[in-house]
Each structure stands twice: as structure tokens, then as C-alpha cells.
C-alpha positions as protocol buffer text, in pm:
chain_id: "A"
residue {
  index: 1
  type: MET
  ca { x: 0 y: 0 z: 0 }
}
residue {
  index: 2
  type: ALA
  ca { x: 146 y: 335 z: -102 }
}
residue {
  index: 3
  type: THR
  ca { x: 174 y: 616 z: 148 }
}
residue {
  index: 4
  type: CYS
  ca { x: -93 y: 881 z: 105 }
}
residue {
  index: 5
  type: GLY
  ca { x: -2 y: 1246 z: 51 }
}
residue {
  index: 6
  type: VAL
  ca { x: 335 y: 1151 z: -99 }
}
residue {
  index: 7
  type: THR
  ca { x: 441 y: 1146 z: -463 }
}
residue {
  index: 8
  type: HIS
  ca { x: 562 y: 804 z: -576 }
}
residue {
  index: 9
  type: ARG
  ca { x: 779 y: 735 z: -882 }
}
residue {
  index: 10
  type: THR
  ca { x: 789 y: 408 z: -1070 }
}
residue {
  index: 11
  type: SER
  ca { x: 831 y: 259 z: -1417 }
}
residue {
  index: 12
  type: ILE
  ca { x: 660 y: -3 z: -1632 }
}
residue {
  index: 13
  type: GLU
  ca { x: 768 y: -186 z: -1946 }
}
residue {
  index: 14
  type: HIS
  ca { x: 591 y: -92 z: -2269 }
}
residue {
  index: 15
  type: GLU
  ca { x: 700 y: -162 z: -2628 }
}
residue {
  index: 16
  type: GLY
  ca { x: 1028 y: -295 z: -2492 }
}
residue {
  index: 17
  type: ARG
  ca { x: 1106 y: 33 z: -2318 }
}
residue {
  index: 18
  type: SER
  ca { x: 1105 y: 137 z: -1956 }
}
residue {
  index: 19
  type: ARG
  ca { x: 841 y: 410 z: -1923 }
}
residue {
  index: 20
  type: HIS
  ca { x: 823 y: 631 z: -1615 }
}
residue {
  index: 21
  type: LEU
  ca { x: 530 y: 774 z: -1421 }
}
residue {
  index: 22
  type: GLN
  ca { x: 446 y: 947 z: -1095 }
}
residue {
  index: 23
  type: TYR
  ca { x: 136 y: 903 z: -882 }
}
residue {
  index: 24
  type: ARG
  ca { x: -9 y: 1028 z: -557 }
}
residue {
  index: 25
  type: LEU
  ca { x: -295 y: 922 z: -329 }
}
residue {
  index: 26
  type: PRO
  ca { x: -486 y: 1188 z: -131 }
}
residue {
  index: 27
  type: ALA
  ca { x: -466 y: 1169 z: 248 }
}
residue {
  index: 28
  type: ILE
  ca { x: -836 y: 1085 z: 275 }
}
residue {
  index: 29
  type: ALA
  ca { x: -767 y: 744 z: 118 }
}
residue {
  index: 30
  type: CYS
  ca { x: -557 y: 651 z: 423 }
}
residue {
  index: 31
  type: THR
  ca { x: -734 y: 835 z: 704 }
}
residue {
  index: 32
  type: SER
  ca { x: -1098 y: 751 z: 639 }
}
residue {
  index: 33
  type: THR
  ca { x: -1246 y: 474 z: 856 }
}
residue {
  index: 34
  type: THR
  ca { x: -1486 y: 376 z: 577 }
}
residue {
  index: 35
  type: THR
  ca { x: -1438 y: 287 z: 213 }
}
residue {
  index: 36
  type: VAL
  ca { x: -1390 y: 605 z: 11 }
}
residue {
  index: 37
  type: TYR
  ca { x: -1436 y: 669 z: -358 }
}
residue {
  index: 38
  type: VAL
  ca { x: -1113 y: 807 z: -503 }
}
residue {
  index: 39
  type: PRO
  ca { x: -1126 y: 932 z: -864 }
}
residue {
  index: 40
  type: ILE
  ca { x: -809 y: 954 z: -1073 }
}
residue {
  index: 41
  type: LEU
  ca { x: -687 y: 1262 z: -1258 }
}
residue {
  index: 42
  type: MET
  ca { x: -427 y: 1187 z: -1525 }
}
residue {
  index: 43
  type: LEU
  ca { x: -205 y: 1482 z: -1619 }
}
residue {
  index: 44
  type: VAL
  ca { x: -35 y: 1483 z: -1961 }
}
residue {
  index: 45
  type: HIS
  ca { x: 253 y: 1728 z: -1988 }
}
residue {
  index: 46
  type: CYS
  ca { x: 341 y: 1955 z: -2280 }
}
residue {
  index: 47
  type: PHE
  ca { x: 616 y: 1912 z: -2542 }
}
residue {
  index: 48
  type: GLY
  ca { x: 932 y: 1978 z: -2343 }
}
residue {
  index: 49
  type: GLY
  ca { x: 751 y: 1932 z: -2012 }
}
residue {
  index: 50
  type: SER
  ca { x: 769 y: 1662 z: -1747 }
}
residue {
  index: 51
  type: ALA
  ca { x: 561 y: 1451 z: -1512 }
}
residue {
  index: 52
  type: ARG
  ca { x: 730 y: 1624 z: -1220 }
}
residue {
  index: 53
  type: GLY
  ca { x: 620 y: 1966 z: -1345 }
}
residue {
  index: 54
  type: GLU
  ca { x: 257 y: 1856 z: -1381 }
}
residue {
  index: 55
  type: MET
  ca { x: 257 y: 1697 z: -1036 }
}
residue {
  index: 56
  type: ALA
  ca { x: 395 y: 2017 z: -883 }
}
residue {
  index: 57
  type: LYS
  ca { x: 117 y: 2224 z: -1041 }
}
residue {
  index: 58
  type: PHE
  ca { x: -176 y: 2004 z: -943 }
}
residue {
  index: 59
  type: ALA
  ca { x: -87 y: 1796 z: -634 }
}
residue {
  index: 60
  type: ALA
  ca { x: -217 y: 2043 z: -374 }
}
residue {
  index: 61
  type: HIS
  ca { x: -543 y: 2105 z: -562 }
}
residue {
  index: 62
  type: ALA
  ca { x: -599 y: 1731 z: -610 }
}
residue {
  index: 63
  type: GLU
  ca { x: -534 y: 1672 z: -240 }
}
residue {
  index: 64
  type: ARG
  ca { x: -805 y: 1920 z: -141 }
}
residue {
  index: 65
  type: ALA
  ca { x: -1050 y: 1768 z: -390 }
}
residue {
  index: 66
  type: GLY
  ca { x: -977 y: 1409 z: -287 }
}
residue {
  index: 67
  type: PHE
  ca { x: -835 y: 1301 z: -623 }
}
residue {
  index: 68
  type: ALA
  ca { x: -552 y: 1059 z: -689 }
}
residue {
  index: 69
  type: VAL
  ca { x: -309 y: 1202 z: -945 }
}
residue {
  index: 70
  type: LEU
  ca { x: -123 y: 1014 z: -1218 }
}
residue {
  index: 71
  type: ALA
  ca { x: 145 y: 1192 z: -1421 }
}
residue {
  index: 72
  type: PRO
  ca { x: 304 y: 980 z: -1698 }
}
residue {
  index: 73
  type: GLU
  ca { x: 638 y: 1078 z: -1854 }
}
residue {
  index: 74
  type: GLY
  ca { x: 662 y: 1116 z: -2231 }
}
residue {
  index: 75
  type: LEU
  ca { x: 975 y: 983 z: -2402 }
}
residue {
  index: 76
  type: TRP
  ca { x: 1199 y: 1268 z: -2521 }
}
residue {
  index: 77
  type: LYS
  ca { x: 957 y: 1499 z: -2338 }
}
residue {
  index: 78
  type: SER
  ca { x: 699 y: 1448 z: -2612 }
}
residue {
  index: 79
  type: TRP
  ca { x: 387 y: 1254 z: -2708 }
}
residue {
  index: 80
  type: ASN
  ca { x: 276 y: 1094 z: -3033 }
}
residue {
  index: 81
  type: THR
  ca { x: -45 y: 1231 z: -3185 }
}
residue {
  index: 82
  type: PRO
  ca { x: -125 y: 1289 z: -3555 }
}
residue {
  index: 83
  type: SER
  ca { x: -48 y: 1662 z: -3545 }
}
residue {
  index: 84
  type: CYS
  ca { x: 199 y: 1701 z: -3258 }
}
residue {
  index: 85
  type: CYS
  ca { x: 490 y: 1663 z: -3158 }
}
residue {
  index: 86
  type: GLY
  ca { x: 861 y: 1594 z: -3158 }
}
residue {
  index: 87
  type: GLN
  ca { x: 1055 y: 1269 z: -3146 }
}
residue {
  index: 88
  type: ALA
  ca { x: 770 y: 1062 z: -2998 }
}
residue {
  index: 89
  type: ARG
  ca { x: 563 y: 1135 z: -3305 }
}
residue {
  index: 90
  type: ALA
  ca { x: 857 y: 1074 z: -3539 }
}
residue {
  index: 91
  type: ALA
  ca { x: 918 y: 736 z: -3375 }
}
residue {
  index: 92
  type: GLY
  ca { x: 550 y: 637 z: -3395 }
}
residue {
  index: 93
  type: LEU
  ca { x: 527 y: 547 z: -3026 }
}
residue {
  index: 94
  type: ASP
  ca { x: 219 y: 372 z: -2891 }
}
residue {
  index: 95
  type: ASP
  ca { x: 166 y: 639 z: -2627 }
}
residue {
  index: 96
  type: PHE
  ca { x: -204 y: 565 z: -2582 }
}
residue {
  index: 97
  type: GLY
  ca { x: -120 y: 204 z: -2503 }
}
residue {
  index: 98
  type: PHE
  ca { x: 132 y: 330 z: -2248 }
}
residue {
  index: 99
  type: LEU
  ca { x: -120 y: 564 z: -2086 }
}
residue {
  index: 100
  type: ASP
  ca { x: -375 y: 282 z: -2052 }
}
residue {
  index: 101
  type: ALA
  ca { x: -107 y: 57 z: -1904 }
}
residue {
  index: 102
  type: ALA
  ca { x: -1 y: 331 z: -1661 }
}
residue {
  index: 103
  type: VAL
  ca { x: -357 y: 371 z: -1534 }
}
residue {
  index: 104
  type: GLU
  ca { x: -402 y: -5 z: -1496 }
}
residue {
  index: 105
  type: HIS
  ca { x: -70 y: -35 z: -1312 }
}
residue {
  index: 106
  type: VAL
  ca { x: -159 y: 233 z: -1059 }
}
residue {
  index: 107
  type: VAL
  ca { x: -508 y: 92 z: -1003 }
}
residue {
  index: 108
  type: ALA
  ca { x: -365 y: -258 z: -945 }
}
residue {
  index: 109
  type: THR
  ca { x: -103 y: -117 z: -707 }
}
residue {
  index: 110
  type: LEU
  ca { x: -341 y: 94 z: -498 }
}
residue {
  index: 111
  type: PRO
  ca { x: -653 y: -83 z: -357 }
}
residue {
  index: 112
  type: PRO
  ca { x: -848 y: 243 z: -292 }
}
residue {
  index: 113
  type: LEU
  ca { x: -854 y: 294 z: -669 }
}
residue {
  index: 114
  type: SER
  ca { x: -1015 y: -41 z: -753 }
}
residue {
  index: 115
  type: GLN
  ca { x: -1340 y: 122 z: -869 }
}
residue {
  index: 116
  type: SER
  ca { x: -1179 y: 423 z: -1035 }
}
residue {
  index: 117
  type: ILE
  ca { x: -1094 y: 255 z: -1363 }
}
residue {
  index: 118
  type: SER
  ca { x: -1462 y: 215 z: -1450 }
}
residue {
  index: 119
  type: HIS
  ca { x: -1620 y: 504 z: -1260 }
}
residue {
  index: 120
  type: GLY
  ca { x: -1372 y: 783 z: -1206 }
}
residue {
  index: 121
  type: LEU
  ca { x: -1110 y: 846 z: -1473 }
}
residue {
  index: 122
  type: PHE
  ca { x: -1044 y: 1207 z: -1569 }
}
residue {
  index: 123
  type: ALA
  ca { x: -764 y: 1362 z: -1776 }
}
residue {
  index: 124
  type: SER
  ca { x: -614 y: 1704 z: -1838 }
}
residue {
  index: 125
  type: GLY
  ca { x: -333 y: 1785 z: -2078 }
}
residue {
  index: 126
  type: PHE
  ca { x: -141 y: 2096 z: -2174 }
}
residue {
  index: 127
  type: SER
  ca { x: -36 y: 2176 z: -2534 }
}
residue {
  index: 128
  type: ASN
  ca { x: 106 y: 1846 z: -2672 }
}
residue {
  index: 129
  type: GLY
  ca { x: -69 y: 1688 z: -2374 }
}
residue {
  index: 130
  type: GLY
  ca { x: -392 y: 1857 z: -2480 }
}
residue {
  index: 131
  type: PHE
  ca { x: -367 y: 1688 z: -2819 }
}
residue {
  index: 132
  type: VAL
  ca { x: -333 y: 1356 z: -2635 }
}
residue {
  index: 133
  type: THR
  ca { x: -620 y: 1425 z: -2396 }
}
residue {
  index: 134
  type: SER
  ca { x: -861 y: 1514 z: -2677 }
}
residue {
  index: 135
  type: LEU
  ca { x: -796 y: 1178 z: -2842 }
}
residue {
  index: 136
  type: LEU
  ca { x: -856 y: 958 z: -2537 }
}
residue {
  index: 137
  type: PRO
  ca { x: -1220 y: 877 z: -2626 }
}
residue {
  index: 138
  type: SER
  ca { x: -1111 y: 728 z: -2960 }
}
residue {
  index: 139
  type: ARG
  ca { x: -761 y: 592 z: -2883 }
}
residue {
  index: 140
  type: SER
  ca { x: -785 y: 463 z: -2525 }
}
residue {
  index: 141
  type: ARG
  ca { x: -954 y: 135 z: -2431 }
}
residue {
  index: 142
  type: LEU
  ca { x: -1057 y: 285 z: -2095 }
}
residue {
  index: 143
  type: HIS
  ca { x: -1369 y: 483 z: -2012 }
}
residue {
  index: 144
  type: TRP
  ca { x: -1298 y: 851 z: -1942 }
}
residue {
  index: 145
  type: ARG
  ca { x: -1554 y: 1048 z: -1742 }
}
residue {
  index: 146
  type: GLY
  ca { x: -1424 y: 1397 z: -1822 }
}
residue {
  index: 147
  type: LEU
  ca { x: -1151 y: 1571 z: -2023 }
}
residue {
  index: 148
  type: ALA
  ca { x: -981 y: 1909 z: -2001 }
}
residue {
  index: 149
  type: PRO
  ca { x: -737 y: 1982 z: -2287 }
}
residue {
  index: 150
  type: ALA
  ca { x: -561 y: 2319 z: -2257 }
}
residue {
  index: 151
  type: ALA
  ca { x: -369 y: 2501 z: -2533 }
}
residue {
  index: 152
  type: GLY
  ca { x: -391 y: 2201 z: -2766 }
}
residue {
  index: 153
  type: HIS
  ca { x: -654 y: 1978 z: -2926 }
}
residue {
  index: 154
  type: GLU
  ca { x: -621 y: 1728 z: -3211 }
}
residue {
  index: 155
  type: TYR
  ca { x: -783 y: 1869 z: -3526 }
}
residue {
  index: 156
  type: GLU
  ca { x: -952 y: 1548 z: -3637 }
}
residue {
  index: 157
  type: ALA
  ca { x: -1050 y: 1428 z: -3290 }
}
residue {
  index: 158
  type: ALA
  ca { x: -1369 y: 1228 z: -3296 }
}
residue {
  index: 159
  type: SER
  ca { x: -1576 y: 1071 z: -3021 }
}
residue {
  index: 160
  type: THR
  ca { x: -1873 y: 846 z: -3088 }
}
residue {
  index: 161
  type: ARG
  ca { x: -2026 y: 914 z: -2747 }
}
residue {
  index: 162
  type: PRO
  ca { x: -2081 y: 1219 z: -2527 }
}
residue {
  index: 163
  type: VAL
  ca { x: -1794 y: 1305 z: -2293 }
}
residue {
  index: 164
  type: PRO
  ca { x: -1792 y: 1607 z: -2058 }
}
residue {
  index: 165
  type: ILE
  ca { x: -1511 y: 1836 z: -2175 }
}
residue {
  index: 166
  type: SER
  ca { x: -1359 y: 2172 z: -2086 }
}
residue {
  index: 167
  type: ILE
  ca { x: -1151 y: 2330 z: -2364 }
}
residue {
  index: 168
  type: PHE
  ca { x: -920 y: 2616 z: -2266 }
}
residue {
  index: 169
  type: HIS
  ca { x: -720 y: 2804 z: -2528 }
}
residue {
  index: 170
  type: CYS
  ca { x: -586 y: 3162 z: -2523 }
}
residue {
  index: 171
  type: GLU
  ca { x: -669 y: 3365 z: -2834 }
}
residue {
  index: 172
  type: ASP
  ca { x: -314 y: 3506 z: -2846 }
}
residue {
  index: 173
  type: ASP
  ca { x: -138 y: 3167 z: -2821 }
}
residue {
  index: 174
  type: SER
  ca { x: 153 y: 3183 z: -3065 }
}
residue {
  index: 175
  type: ALA
  ca { x: 267 y: 2820 z: -3029 }
}
residue {
  index: 176
  type: VAL
  ca { x: -61 y: 2640 z: -3099 }
}
residue {
  index: 177
  type: ARG
  ca { x: -277 y: 2894 z: -3278 }
}
residue {
  index: 178
  type: PHE
  ca { x: -632 y: 2953 z: -3153 }
}
residue {
  index: 179
  type: ASP
  ca { x: -752 y: 2979 z: -3514 }
}
residue {
  index: 180
  type: GLY
  ca { x: -583 y: 2652 z: -3609 }
}
residue {
  index: 181
  type: CYS
  ca { x: -246 y: 2519 z: -3722 }
}
residue {
  index: 182
  type: CYS
  ca { x: -186 y: 2424 z: -4084 }
}
residue {
  index: 183
  type: ALA
  ca { x: 65 y: 2469 z: -4366 }
}
residue {
  index: 184
  type: SER
  ca { x: -46 y: 2830 z: -4424 }
}
residue {
  index: 185
  type: ASN
  ca { x: -63 y: 2922 z: -4055 }
}
residue {
  index: 186
  type: THR
  ca { x: 282 y: 2864 z: -3907 }
}
residue {
  index: 187
  type: CYS
  ca { x: 289 y: 2716 z: -3558 }
}
residue {
  index: 188
  type: CYS
  ca { x: 554 y: 2590 z: -3319 }
}
residue {
  index: 189
  type: CYS
  ca { x: 726 y: 2260 z: -3383 }
}
residue {
  index: 190
  type: SER
  ca { x: 560 y: 2199 z: -3724 }
}
residue {
  index: 191
  type: ILE
  ca { x: 224 y: 2140 z: -3555 }
}
residue {
  index: 192
  type: GLY
  ca { x: -36 y: 2064 z: -3820 }
}
residue {
  index: 193
  type: SER
  ca { x: 204 y: 2157 z: -4100 }
}
residue {
  index: 194
  type: GLU
  ca { x: 80 y: 1870 z: -4317 }
}
residue {
  index: 195
  type: ARG
  ca { x: -276 y: 2005 z: -4306 }
}
residue {
  index: 196
  type: ALA
  ca { x: -415 y: 2205 z: -4598 }
}
residue {
  index: 197
  type: ALA
  ca { x: -691 y: 2367 z: -4391 }
}
residue {
  index: 198
  type: CYS
  ca { x: -678 y: 2525 z: -4048 }
}
residue {
  index: 199
  type: VAL
  ca { x: -921 y: 2406 z: -3780 }
}
residue {
  index: 200
  type: GLY
  ca { x: -970 y: 2657 z: -3502 }
}
residue {
  index: 201
  type: THR
  ca { x: -1069 y: 2607 z: -3141 }
}
residue {
  index: 202
  type: ARG
  ca { x: -1421 y: 2745 z: -3196 }
}
residue {
  index: 203
  type: SER
  ca { x: -1480 y: 2483 z: -3465 }
}
residue {
  index: 204
  type: LEU
  ca { x: -1355 y: 2204 z: -3236 }
}
residue {
  index: 205
  type: TYR
  ca { x: -1578 y: 2334 z: -2959 }
}
residue {
  index: 206
  type: GLY
  ca { x: -1872 y: 2326 z: -3199 }
}
residue {
  index: 207
  type: ARG
  ca { x: -1802 y: 1964 z: -3285 }
}
residue {
  index: 208
  type: TRP
  ca { x: -1807 y: 1873 z: -2917 }
}
residue {
  index: 209
  type: LEU
  ca { x: -2138 y: 2056 z: -2873 }
}
residue {
  index: 210
  type: GLN
  ca { x: -2284 y: 1826 z: -3138 }
}
residue {
  index: 211
  type: THR
  ca { x: -2122 y: 1513 z: -2996 }
}
residue {
  index: 212
  type: ASN
  ca { x: -2245 y: 1597 z: -2648 }
}
residue {
  index: 213
  type: ARG
  ca { x: -2593 y: 1681 z: -2783 }
}
residue {
  index: 214
  type: CYS
  ca { x: -2588 y: 2029 z: -2638 }
}
residue {
  index: 215
  type: ARG
  ca { x: -2881 y: 2245 z: -2749 }
}
residue {
  index: 216
  type: GLY
  ca { x: -2738 y: 2590 z: -2699 }
}
residue {
  index: 217
  type: VAL
  ca { x: -2439 y: 2804 z: -2610 }
}
residue {
  index: 218
  type: GLN
  ca { x: -2421 y: 3040 z: -2316 }
}
residue {
  index: 219
  type: THR
  ca { x: -2147 y: 3299 z: -2290 }
}
residue {
  index: 220
  type: GLN
  ca { x: -2060 y: 3535 z: -2006 }
}
């Protein structure tokens, strides 16, 4: 049984490589005298980022909310999605298989999470990690209850079922453009450079409204 309130580091084998991850149980999982429901929040770092950086940003918030946190480490500080980024994409890594395996490893290791894999999996990703997060409904074999991609979203992402989602993207983002990355709209790291047409965040948001069967839009 892992110690609660402490960040643990481990590795698993995937595609013949040792892949690293960090995880953390909230204190309530160890102090409660009754069985507690502990959801999992998976954090997917940006291109050039790290699991340690994501854990540092979210650990305190997750502790207060009673969430377990899982932060996988991308090889070469990158993740493989169709439009982004770096050496992971160039190598064609099975990163979605690794993320599923990372979740299953943590759930098997930590008894308080035994129900989380079917009832309480959530994910948030930043930039390259946002591209990953947006694809989980179609690329992961697990059931995700909510997604929050920030500053990045795959342009052809498709989900066949409704999934609660929060999309955050600054209009003045110069790395991953708010109005879409494509060959005619230069972005960081050749993101979307093979695309002929740009797909902006508003368009992606509209697609999710349809997928989630939303009947209107409210702005404040």
C-alpha cells in the first residue's frame, strides 16, 4: 500500500522500453475509517515538459478535492499524436497504449482505486498533452468520465459518445494557434504543417457541442 499524501515514482515496461510515471494518493484514502471513492486525474505534460512539473502544479489542488493524481512521462519529453509533436511522433510510439497501461498499473497497485478505472477516470493535458487528452475517447480502451485539454486539441479528434469536456485556449497563443495550425498558418514545432486547412478552437468546440448533444451556447 502506497503512502498517502506523498508522490511516488515508478516505471513499467511498454514496447520494450522502460516508461516512467508518478502518482499520488490523497490523504483521505488513508485516514478515512470507511471505504472512500477516489477518482483519478491523469495529467499529460506539454512538449518539453515533465511529469514532475505537472505533479507540482496540481498535487495540492488534487489533495483538497480528494483526487488521486497520475502523471506519466513522455519519451523525449513528447507525445505521439497525428499533429503534434517531436521525437515521440517521429518514432510512432504507442503512447495511448502506455497511458492505458499506466492507469491499470496504478489501479492494481493501490486498492483504494479499484473502482476508479470504470467510474472515475479524468484527464487534463497541456499543449502536446492537450492533443493527447482530446484523443482519449477514440484511442484509449478505458472509459474517461471527463476531459480538459488546454492550449492544444487534435484537429480530427472524434468521439462516438458524449464526454464532458472543458476546452481552454488563449486567443493570443503563438505556439498552438487559436484559429488553427496548418501549412499556411505557421505554428511551433511543425504542428499541423501537413494540413491544408486550419481548424480553429471554436470549430472544435462546436463539434463537441454536437457530440455531447448540447442544445445551446451560453457565454458570459
